[in-house]
C-alpha positions as a Markdown table, in Angstrom:
| # | Residue | x | y | z |
|---|---|---|---|---|
| 1 | Unk | -20.9 | -13.5 | -7.2 |
| 2 | Unk | -19.1 | -12.7 | -10.5 |
| 3 | Unk | -16.6 | -10.0 | -11.4 |
| 4 | Unk | -17.8 | -6.6 | -12.6 |
| 5 | Unk | -19.0 | -7.0 | -16.2 |
| 6 | Unk | -16.6 | -5.7 | -18.8 |
| 7 | Unk | -17.5 | -2.4 | -20.4 |
| 8 | Unk | -19.5 | -2.7 | -23.6 |
| 9 | Unk | -18.8 | -0.5 | -26.6 |
| 10 | Unk | -20.7 | 2.7 | -26.5 |
| 11 | Unk | -21.0 | 5.9 | -28.5 |
| 12 | Unk | -19.8 | 8.2 | -25.7 |
| 13 | Unk | -16.4 | 7.5 | -24.2 |
| 14 | Unk | -14.2 | 10.0 | -22.4 |
| 15 | Unk | -10.6 | 9.7 | -21.3 |
| 16 | Unk | -9.0 | 11.3 | -18.3 |
| 17 | Unk | -5.4 | 11.3 | -17.2 |
| 18 | Unk | -6.2 | 8.7 | -14.5 |
| 19 | Unk | -8.7 | 6.3 | -16.1 |
| 20 | Unk | -11.1 | 5.6 | -18.9 |
| 21 | Unk | -14.8 | 6.5 | -18.3 |
| 22 | Unk | -17.1 | 4.4 | -20.3 |
| 23 | Unk | -20.9 | 4.9 | -20.6 |
| 24 | Unk | -22.3 | 1.4 | -20.5 |
| 25 | Unk | -25.3 | 0.0 | -22.5 |
| 26 | Unk | -28.0 | -1.8 | -20.5 |
| 27 | Unk | -26.5 | -4.8 | -18.7 |
| 28 | Unk | -28.0 | -8.3 | -19.0 |
| 29 | Unk | -29.6 | -9.8 | -15.9 |
| 30 | Unk | -26.9 | -11.2 | -13.7 |
| 31 | Unk | -26.6 | -12.4 | -10.1 |
| 32 | Unk | -24.9 | -9.2 | -8.9 |
| 33 | Unk | -27.0 | -6.1 | -7.8 |
| 34 | Unk | -27.6 | -3.5 | -10.5 |
| 35 | Unk | -24.7 | -1.3 | -11.2 |
| 36 | Unk | -24.6 | 2.4 | -12.0 |
| 37 | Unk | -24.2 | 3.3 | -15.7 |
| 38 | Unk | -20.5 | 4.2 | -15.4 |
| 39 | Unk | -17.6 | 2.0 | -14.5 |
| 40 | Unk | -14.1 | 3.6 | -14.2 |
| 41 | Unk | -11.0 | 1.6 | -14.7 |
| 42 | Unk | -7.8 | 2.8 | -13.0 |
| 43 | Unk | -4.7 | 0.9 | -14.1 |
| 44 | Unk | -2.1 | 0.4 | -11.3 |
| 45 | Unk | 1.4 | 1.6 | -12.4 |
| 46 | Unk | 4.8 | 1.2 | -10.8 |
| 47 | Unk | 7.5 | 3.8 | -11.6 |
| 48 | Unk | 10.4 | 2.3 | -9.6 |
| 49 | Unk | 13.8 | 2.0 | -11.4 |
| 50 | Unk | 16.6 | -0.6 | -10.6 |
| 51 | Unk | 19.3 | 2.1 | -10.5 |
| 52 | Unk | 17.4 | 4.2 | -8.0 |
| 53 | Unk | 16.5 | 1.3 | -5.8 |
| 54 | Unk | 20.1 | -0.1 | -6.0 |
| 55 | Unk | 21.4 | 3.0 | -4.3 |
| 56 | Unk | 18.9 | 2.6 | -1.4 |
| 57 | Unk | 19.5 | -1.1 | -1.2 |
| 58 | Unk | 23.3 | -0.9 | -1.0 |
| 59 | Unk | 23.2 | 1.9 | 1.6 |
| 60 | Unk | 20.7 | -0.1 | 3.7 |
| 61 | Unk | 22.9 | -3.2 | 3.5 |
| 62 | Unk | 26.1 | -1.4 | 4.4 |
| 63 | Unk | 24.5 | 0.4 | 7.4 |
| 64 | Unk | 22.8 | -2.8 | 8.6 |
| 65 | Unk | 26.2 | -4.6 | 8.6 |
| 66 | Unk | 28.1 | -1.7 | 10.2 |
| 67 | Unk | 25.5 | -1.3 | 13.0 |
| 68 | Unk | 25.3 | -5.1 | 13.6 |
| 69 | Unk | 21.6 | -5.1 | 12.6 |
| 70 | Unk | 20.4 | -2.1 | 14.5 |
| 71 | Unk | 19.7 | -0.2 | 11.3 |
| 72 | Unk | 17.5 | -2.9 | 10.0 |
| 73 | Unk | 14.2 | -1.2 | 11.0 |
| 74 | Unk | 15.2 | 2.0 | 9.2 |
| 75 | Unk | 16.3 | -0.1 | 6.2 |
| 76 | Unk | 12.9 | -1.8 | 6.2 |
| 77 | Unk | 11.0 | 1.5 | 6.3 |
| 78 | Unk | 13.1 | 3.1 | 3.6 |
| 79 | Unk | 12.5 | 0.1 | 1.3 |
| 80 | Unk | 8.8 | 0.1 | 1.9 |
| 81 | Unk | 8.6 | 3.8 | 1.4 |
| 82 | Unk | 10.3 | 3.5 | -2.0 |
| 83 | Unk | 8.0 | 0.7 | -3.3 |
| 84 | Unk | 4.8 | 2.3 | -1.9 |
| 85 | Unk | 5.8 | 5.7 | -3.2 |
| 86 | Unk | 6.3 | 4.4 | -6.7 |
| 87 | Unk | 2.9 | 2.6 | -6.8 |
| 88 | Unk | 0.2 | 4.7 | -8.4 |
| 89 | Unk | -3.6 | 4.5 | -8.7 |
| 90 | Unk | -5.8 | 7.3 | -10.1 |
| 91 | Unk | -2.8 | 9.7 | -10.1 |
| 92 | Unk | -2.1 | 9.2 | -6.4 |
| 93 | Unk | 0.8 | 7.2 | -5.0 |
| 94 | Unk | 0.7 | 5.1 | -1.8 |
| 95 | Unk | 2.6 | 6.1 | 1.4 |
| 96 | Unk | 4.2 | 4.0 | 4.1 |
| 97 | Unk | 4.3 | 5.8 | 7.5 |
| 98 | Unk | 5.8 | 3.2 | 9.9 |
| 99 | Unk | 8.0 | 4.4 | 12.8 |
| 100 | Unk | 11.4 | 2.8 | 12.7 |
| 101 | Unk | 11.8 | 3.2 | 16.5 |
| 102 | Unk | 8.6 | 1.2 | 17.0 |
| 103 | Unk | 9.9 | -1.5 | 14.7 |
| 104 | Unk | 13.3 | -1.5 | 16.5 |
| 105 | Unk | 11.7 | -2.4 | 19.9 |
| 106 | Unk | 9.9 | -5.3 | 18.3 |
| 107 | Unk | 13.0 | -6.5 | 16.4 |
| 108 | Unk | 15.0 | -6.5 | 19.6 |
| 109 | Unk | 12.5 | -8.5 | 21.5 |
| 110 | Unk | 11.9 | -11.1 | 18.8 |
| 111 | Unk | 15.7 | -11.3 | 18.1 |
| 112 | Unk | 16.5 | -12.0 | 21.8 |
| 113 | Unk | 13.8 | -14.8 | 21.9 |
| 114 | Unk | 15.0 | -16.3 | 18.7 |
| 115 | Unk | 18.7 | -16.2 | 19.7 |
| 116 | Unk | 17.8 | -17.7 | 23.1 |
| 117 | Unk | 15.9 | -20.6 | 21.4 |
| 118 | Unk | 18.8 | -21.2 | 18.9 |
| 119 | Unk | 21.5 | -21.3 | 21.7 |
| 120 | Unk | 19.3 | -23.4 | 23.9 |
| 121 | Unk | 18.8 | -25.9 | 21.1 |
| 122 | Unk | 22.5 | -25.9 | 20.2 |
| 123 | Unk | 23.6 | -26.7 | 23.8 |
| 124 | Unk | 20.7 | -29.1 | 24.3 |
| 125 | Unk | 19.0 | -27.0 | 27.0 |
| 126 | Unk | 15.6 | -28.3 | 26.0 |
| 127 | Unk | 14.0 | -27.1 | 29.1 |
| 128 | Unk | 14.5 | -23.6 | 27.8 |
| 129 | Unk | 14.1 | -24.3 | 24.0 |
| 130 | Unk | 10.9 | -26.2 | 24.5 |
| 131 | Unk | 8.9 | -23.5 | 26.3 |
| 132 | Unk | 10.2 | -20.9 | 23.8 |
| 133 | Unk | 9.1 | -23.0 | 20.8 |
| 134 | Unk | 5.7 | -23.5 | 22.5 |
| 135 | Unk | 5.4 | -19.8 | 23.1 |
| 136 | Unk | 6.0 | -19.1 | 19.4 |
| 137 | Unk | 3.4 | -21.7 | 18.3 |
| 138 | Unk | 0.8 | -20.2 | 20.8 |
| 139 | Unk | 1.5 | -16.6 | 19.8 |
| 140 | Unk | 1.8 | -17.2 | 16.0 |
| 141 | Unk | -1.9 | -16.3 | 15.1 |
| 142 | Unk | -1.7 | -13.2 | 17.4 |
| 143 | Unk | 1.5 | -12.1 | 15.7 |
| 144 | Unk | -0.1 | -12.4 | 12.3 |
| 145 | Unk | -3.0 | -10.3 | 13.4 |
| 146 | Unk | -0.7 | -7.7 | 14.8 |
| 147 | Unk | 1.3 | -7.6 | 11.6 |
| 148 | Unk | -1.8 | -7.1 | 9.4 |
| 149 | Unk | -3.0 | -4.3 | 11.7 |
| 150 | Unk | 0.4 | -2.6 | 11.7 |
| 151 | Unk | 0.8 | -2.8 | 7.9 |
| 152 | Unk | -2.7 | -1.5 | 7.3 |
| 153 | Unk | -2.5 | 1.3 | 9.8 |
| 154 | Unk | 0.7 | 2.6 | 8.2 |
| 155 | Unk | -0.5 | 2.3 | 4.6 |
| 156 | Unk | -2.0 | 5.6 | 3.2 |
| 157 | Unk | -3.6 | 6.4 | -0.2 |
| 158 | Unk | -5.2 | 9.8 | -1.1 |
| 159 | Unk | -4.6 | 10.9 | 2.5 |
| 160 | Unk | -6.7 | 8.0 | 4.0 |
| 161 | Unk | -5.3 | 5.2 | 6.1 |
| 162 | Unk | -6.1 | 1.6 | 5.7 |
| 163 | Unk | -7.2 | -0.4 | 8.7 |
| 164 | Unk | -7.6 | -4.0 | 9.8 |
| 165 | Unk | -10.2 | -5.0 | 12.3 |
| 166 | Unk | -9.8 | -8.7 | 12.5 |
| 167 | Unk | -10.3 | -10.2 | 15.9 |
| 168 | Unk | -7.8 | -12.3 | 17.8 |
| 169 | Unk | -10.4 | -15.1 | 18.0 |
| 170 | Unk | -10.8 | -15.2 | 14.2 |
| 171 | Unk | -7.0 | -15.1 | 13.8 |
| 172 | Unk | -6.7 | -18.3 | 15.9 |
| 173 | Unk | -9.3 | -19.9 | 13.7 |
| 174 | Unk | -7.6 | -18.9 | 10.4 |
| 175 | Unk | -4.0 | -19.2 | 11.4 |
| 176 | Unk | -4.2 | -21.6 | 14.3 |
| 177 | Unk | -6.9 | -24.3 | 13.8 |
| 178 | Unk | -6.7 | -24.0 | 10.0 |
| 179 | Unk | -2.9 | -24.5 | 10.0 |
| 180 | Unk | -3.1 | -27.5 | 12.3 |
| 181 | Unk | -5.8 | -29.1 | 10.1 |
| 182 | Unk | -3.8 | -28.3 | 7.0 |
| 183 | Unk | -0.6 | -29.9 | 8.5 |
| 184 | Unk | -2.6 | -33.0 | 9.4 |
| 185 | Unk | -4.8 | -33.3 | 6.3 |
| 186 | Unk | -2.2 | -32.2 | 3.7 |
| 187 | Unk | -3.8 | -31.5 | 0.3 |
| 188 | Unk | -7.2 | -32.4 | 1.7 |
| 189 | Unk | -7.2 | -29.6 | 4.2 |
| 190 | Unk | -4.4 | -27.2 | 3.2 |
| 191 | Unk | -6.4 | -25.4 | 0.5 |
| 192 | Unk | -9.2 | -24.8 | 3.0 |
| 193 | Unk | -6.6 | -23.2 | 5.3 |
| 194 | Unk | -5.5 | -20.9 | 2.5 |
| 195 | Unk | -9.1 | -19.9 | 1.8 |
| 196 | Unk | -9.8 | -19.2 | 5.5 |
| 197 | Unk | -6.6 | -17.0 | 5.8 |
| 198 | Unk | -7.4 | -14.9 | 2.6 |
| 199 | Unk | -10.9 | -14.4 | 3.7 |
| 200 | Unk | -9.7 | -13.3 | 7.2 |
| 201 | Unk | -7.4 | -10.8 | 5.5 |
| 202 | Unk | -9.9 | -9.3 | 3.2 |
| 203 | Unk | -13.1 | -9.4 | 5.1 |
| 204 | Unk | -11.5 | -7.3 | 7.9 |
| 205 | Unk | -9.6 | -4.8 | 5.7 |
| 206 | Unk | -10.8 | -1.2 | 5.8 |
| 207 | Unk | -10.0 | 1.9 | 3.7 |
| 208 | Unk | -11.4 | 4.9 | 5.4 |
| 209 | Unk | -14.9 | 3.8 | 6.4 |
| 210 | Unk | -15.2 | 1.2 | 3.6 |
| 211 | Unk | -15.0 | -2.5 | 4.5 |
| 212 | Unk | -13.3 | -5.1 | 2.4 |
| 213 | Unk | -14.9 | -8.3 | 1.2 |
| 214 | Unk | -13.6 | -11.6 | -0.3 |
| 215 | Unk | -16.1 | -12.9 | -2.9 |
| 216 | Unk | -14.2 | -16.1 | -3.6 |
| 217 | Unk | -14.9 | -19.7 | -2.8 |
| 218 | Unk | -12.9 | -22.6 | -1.5 |
| 219 | Unk | -13.1 | -24.8 | -4.6 |
| 220 | Unk | -10.5 | -22.8 | -6.7 |
| 221 | Unk | -7.9 | -23.2 | -3.9 |
| 222 | Unk | -8.3 | -27.0 | -4.3 |
| 223 | Unk | -7.9 | -26.6 | -8.1 |
| 224 | Unk | -4.7 | -24.7 | -7.5 |
| 225 | Unk | -3.4 | -27.3 | -5.1 |
| 226 | Unk | -4.3 | -30.2 | -7.4 |
| 227 | Unk | -2.6 | -28.5 | -10.4 |
| 228 | Unk | 0.6 | -28.0 | -8.4 |
| 229 | Unk | 0.6 | -31.6 | -7.3 |
| 230 | Unk | -0.1 | -32.9 | -10.8 |
| 231 | Unk | 2.7 | -30.8 | -12.3 |
| 232 | Unk | 5.0 | -31.9 | -9.5 |
| 233 | Unk | 4.4 | -35.6 | -10.1 |
| 234 | Unk | 4.8 | -35.2 | -13.8 |
| 235 | Unk | 8.1 | -33.3 | -13.6 |
| 236 | Unk | 9.3 | -35.6 | -10.8 |
| 237 | Unk | 8.9 | -38.6 | -13.0 |
| 238 | Unk | 10.7 | -36.9 | -15.9 |
| 239 | Unk | 13.6 | -35.9 | -13.6 |
| 240 | Unk | 13.8 | -39.3 | -11.9 |
| 241 | Unk | 13.7 | -41.5 | -15.1 |
| 242 | Unk | 17.3 | -40.9 | -16.2 |
| 243 | Unk | 18.7 | -41.7 | -12.8 |
| 244 | Unk | 16.6 | -44.8 | -12.4 |
| 245 | Unk | 17.8 | -45.9 | -15.9 |
| 246 | Unk | 21.5 | -45.4 | -14.8 |
| 247 | Unk | 21.0 | -47.4 | -11.6 |
| 248 | Unk | 19.1 | -50.2 | -13.2 |
| 249 | Unk | 21.6 | -50.4 | -16.1 |
| 250 | Unk | 24.6 | -50.4 | -13.9 |
| 251 | Unk | 23.1 | -53.1 | -11.7 |
| 252 | Unk | 22.4 | -55.3 | -14.8 |
| 253 | Unk | 25.9 | -55.0 | -16.1 |
| 254 | Unk | 27.4 | -55.9 | -12.7 |
| 255 | Unk | 25.0 | -58.9 | -12.3 |
| 256 | Unk | 23.6 | -57.5 | -9.2 |
| 257 | Unk | 26.8 | -56.1 | -7.6 |
| 258 | Unk | 27.7 | -52.5 | -7.6 |
| 259 | Unk | 31.4 | -51.5 | -7.6 |
| 260 | Unk | 32.9 | -48.3 | -6.5 |
| 261 | Unk | 32.0 | -46.5 | -9.7 |
| 262 | Unk | 28.4 | -47.7 | -9.5 |
| 263 | Unk | 28.2 | -46.6 | -5.9 |
| 264 | Unk | 29.4 | -43.2 | -6.8 |
| 265 | Unk | 26.8 | -43.0 | -9.6 |
| 266 | Unk | 24.1 | -44.0 | -7.1 |
| 267 | Unk | 25.2 | -41.4 | -4.5 |
| 268 | Unk | 25.5 | -38.7 | -7.2 |
| 269 | Unk | 22.0 | -39.6 | -8.4 |
| 270 | Unk | 20.6 | -39.4 | -4.9 |
| 271 | Unk | 22.2 | -36.0 | -4.4 |
| 272 | Unk | 21.0 | -34.6 | -7.7 |
| 273 | Unk | 17.5 | -36.0 | -7.1 |
| 274 | Unk | 17.4 | -34.3 | -3.7 |
| 275 | Unk | 18.5 | -31.0 | -5.1 |
| 276 | Unk | 16.0 | -31.4 | -8.0 |
| 277 | Unk | 13.2 | -32.1 | -5.4 |
| 278 | Unk | 14.0 | -28.9 | -3.5 |
| 279 | Unk | 14.0 | -26.8 | -6.7 |
| 280 | Unk | 10.8 | -28.4 | -7.9 |
| 281 | Unk | 9.2 | -27.8 | -4.5 |
| 282 | Unk | 10.3 | -24.1 | -4.6 |
| 283 | Unk | 8.9 | -23.7 | -8.2 |
| 284 | Unk | 5.5 | -25.3 | -7.3 |
| 285 | Unk | 5.2 | -23.2 | -4.2 |
| 286 | Unk | 5.8 | -20.1 | -6.2 |
| 287 | Unk | 3.1 | -21.2 | -8.5 |
| 288 | Unk | 0.7 | -21.7 | -5.7 |
| 289 | Unk | 1.4 | -18.3 | -4.2 |
| 290 | Unk | 1.1 | -16.6 | -7.6 |
| 291 | Unk | -2.2 | -18.4 | -8.5 |
| 292 | Unk | -3.7 | -17.6 | -5.1 |
| 293 | Unk | -2.7 | -14.0 | -5.4 |
| 294 | Unk | -4.3 | -13.7 | -8.8 |
| 295 | Unk | -7.5 | -15.4 | -7.7 |
| 296 | Unk | -7.8 | -13.2 | -4.5 |
| 297 | Unk | -7.3 | -10.0 | -6.5 |
| 298 | Unk | -9.9 | -11.1 | -9.0 |
| 299 | Unk | -12.4 | -11.6 | -6.1 |
| 300 | Unk | -11.6 | -8.7 | -3.8 |
| 301 | Unk | -14.1 | -5.9 | -3.2 |
| 302 | Unk | -14.0 | -2.7 | -1.2 |
| 303 | Unk | -17.1 | -0.9 | 0.1 |
| 304 | Unk | -19.2 | -2.6 | -2.5 |
| 305 | Unk | -18.1 | -0.2 | -5.2 |
| 306 | Unk | -14.4 | -1.0 | -5.9 |
| 307 | Unk | -13.0 | -4.3 | -7.2 |
| 308 | Unk | -9.6 | -5.3 | -8.4 |
| 309 | Unk | -8.7 | -7.4 | -11.5 |
| 310 | Unk | -5.4 | -9.3 | -12.0 |
| 311 | Unk | -4.2 | -10.1 | -15.5 |
| 312 | Unk | -0.7 | -11.3 | -14.8 |
| 313 | Unk | -0.1 | -15.0 | -15.4 |
| 314 | Unk | 1.0 | -17.3 | -12.5 |
| 315 | Unk | 3.5 | -19.4 | -14.6 |
| 316 | Unk | 5.0 | -16.2 | -16.0 |
| 317 | Unk | 5.5 | -15.0 | -12.4 |
| 318 | Unk | 7.1 | -18.3 | -11.6 |
| 319 | Unk | 9.5 | -17.9 | -14.5 |
| 320 | Unk | 10.4 | -14.4 | -13.3 |
| 321 | Unk | 11.1 | -15.8 | -9.8 |
| 322 | Unk | 13.3 | -18.6 | -11.1 |
| 323 | Unk | 15.4 | -16.3 | -13.4 |
| 324 | Unk | 15.6 | -13.7 | -10.6 |
| 325 | Unk | 17.0 | -16.3 | -8.3 |
| 326 | Unk | 19.6 | -17.4 | -10.9 |
| 327 | Unk | 20.6 | -13.8 | -11.5 |
| 328 | Unk | 21.0 | -13.1 | -7.8 |
| 329 | Unk | 23.2 | -16.2 | -7.4 |
| 330 | Unk | 25.4 | -15.5 | -10.4 |
| 331 | Unk | 25.9 | -11.8 | -9.3 |
| 332 | Unk | 26.5 | -12.8 | -5.6 |
| 333 | Unk | 23.4 | -10.8 | -4.6 |
| 334 | Unk | 24.1 | -7.6 | -6.5 |
| 335 | Unk | 21.1 | -8.3 | -8.8 |
| 336 | Unk | 18.7 | -8.3 | -5.8 |
| 337 | Unk | 17.4 | -4.7 | -6.5 |
| 338 | Unk | 16.9 | -5.4 | -10.2 |
| 339 | Unk | 15.1 | -8.7 | -9.4 |
| 340 | Unk | 12.8 | -6.9 | -6.9 |
| 341 | Unk | 11.9 | -4.1 | -9.3 |
| 342 | Unk | 11.3 | -6.6 | -12.1 |
| 343 | Unk | 8.9 | -8.8 | -10.1 |
| 344 | Unk | 7.0 | -5.8 | -8.7 |
| 345 | Unk | 6.6 | -4.1 | -12.0 |
| 346 | Unk | 5.2 | -7.3 | -13.6 |
| 347 | Unk | 2.7 | -7.8 | -10.9 |
| 348 | Unk | 1.5 | -4.2 | -10.6 |
| 349 | Unk | 1.3 | -3.7 | -14.3 |
| 350 | Unk | -1.1 | -6.6 | -14.4 |
| 351 | Unk | -3.6 | -5.2 | -11.9 |
| 352 | Unk | -6.5 | -2.8 | -12.5 |
| 353 | Unk | -8.9 | -1.1 | -10.1 |
| 354 | Unk | -12.5 | -0.9 | -11.3 |
| 355 | Unk | -14.8 | 1.5 | -9.5 |
| 356 | Unk | -18.5 | 2.4 | -9.8 |
| 357 | Unk | -17.9 | 5.5 | -7.6 |
| 358 | Unk | -15.1 | 8.1 | -7.5 |
| 359 | Unk | -12.3 | 7.2 | -5.3 |
| 360 | Unk | -12.6 | 10.6 | -3.7 |
| 361 | Unk | -15.9 | 9.5 | -2.2 |
| 362 | Unk | -14.4 | 7.4 | 0.6 |
| 363 | Unk | -14.6 | 9.0 | 4.1 |
| 364 | Unk | -11.7 | 9.0 | 6.5 |
| 365 | Unk | -11.9 | 6.6 | 9.4 |
| 366 | Unk | -10.2 | 7.0 | 12.8 |
| 367 | Unk | -6.8 | 5.2 | 12.9 |
| 368 | Unk | -5.4 | 4.0 | 16.1 |
| 369 | Unk | -1.7 | 3.3 | 16.7 |
| 370 | Unk | -0.7 | -0.3 | 16.4 |
| 371 | Unk | 2.1 | -2.4 | 18.0 |
| 372 | Unk | 5.0 | -3.2 | 15.8 |
| 373 | Unk | 5.8 | -6.5 | 17.6 |
| 374 | Unk | 3.8 | -8.6 | 15.1 |
| 375 | Unk | 5.4 | -6.9 | 12.1 |
| 376 | Unk | 8.9 | -7.4 | 13.5 |
| 377 | Unk | 8.1 | -11.1 | 14.1 |
| 378 | Unk | 6.8 | -11.7 | 10.6 |
| 379 | Unk | 9.9 | -9.9 | 9.1 |
| 380 | Unk | 12.6 | -11.6 | 11.2 |
| 381 | Unk | 10.9 | -15.1 | 11.1 |
| 382 | Unk | 9.9 | -14.8 | 7.4 |
| 383 | Unk | 6.2 | -15.4 | 8.1 |
| 384 | Unk | 4.3 | -14.9 | 4.9 |
| 385 | Unk | 1.0 | -13.1 | 5.8 |
| 386 | Unk | 0.3 | -10.8 | 2.8 |
| 387 | Unk | -0.8 | -11.3 | -0.7 |
């Protein structure tokens, strides 16, 4: 299927405070089902400011340190509420309604298990560390599913909650079997794992009674992976050539023997090459995440009447990530709020919501309370499950 056709010029156009309503001329024959005559575009806007968020961030940081981490769930909720509350679509902002106490219970349990594993590994109590690691591997897909359910259930827009109805069995396929095959097959299977995970996320997403759908295919994920690998090889060669020239030249001058100065040059070259490899890997992984996010948003559908479109550029997002990291390092972390606002604004300003029915037409669904254990695990263990 293809994206919604772009509005054609027409004689009658009307503007509203929340979107542009365009009367379309007759559409050509396409593979998609016929669409109503009016498509409404709702730009996504973000109104967060670095100064405002800095005050929240610094208080969260101070209280988390003073309370030895106990305040962390409240800090998480306050942060999410700020970013959700400053994200607007059709004149309505999002809401985040998670209960910090529910998160605290999950944080405590996950923290105890993680500390237990770390101490057991440090003191070589592998009979304890082994089962704990196995428990994490076995529960990983379940934790991802619980995190997706918790985040969706606590996300509200226009008074309606989101929901996530993915089954545990499908989670073990998308985040269990797919990850194992991706680890074994590398570039030959990893893009397929990304595809399966994004399809699992979107096909089970709900807003009110409307169901999400991922219209994408697996091939673009392979294109993204091949692009990243190609760029990585090219940049790797460019970075490695100067050091190879130094080593070869020094060896030639010494007739095959390397003195102390030559050894220092080789060691320095190895260290610099290793650091360059880590930086290159980080940059390429940021590109992969940005490109996948853009592709998924361009092929996301809700209830058959709402689609999203992303116009941000992946490499521009990579540049923002790199410069953000440098700013945070130079300022010893004080630029973290500015970096978060900068990245979020660029992404959200590059997203549009296109609907062939008013957003008010969605009916409310019944939301059930969800466990916060999965959300706590994904936060503390830095598991990336969203897009």
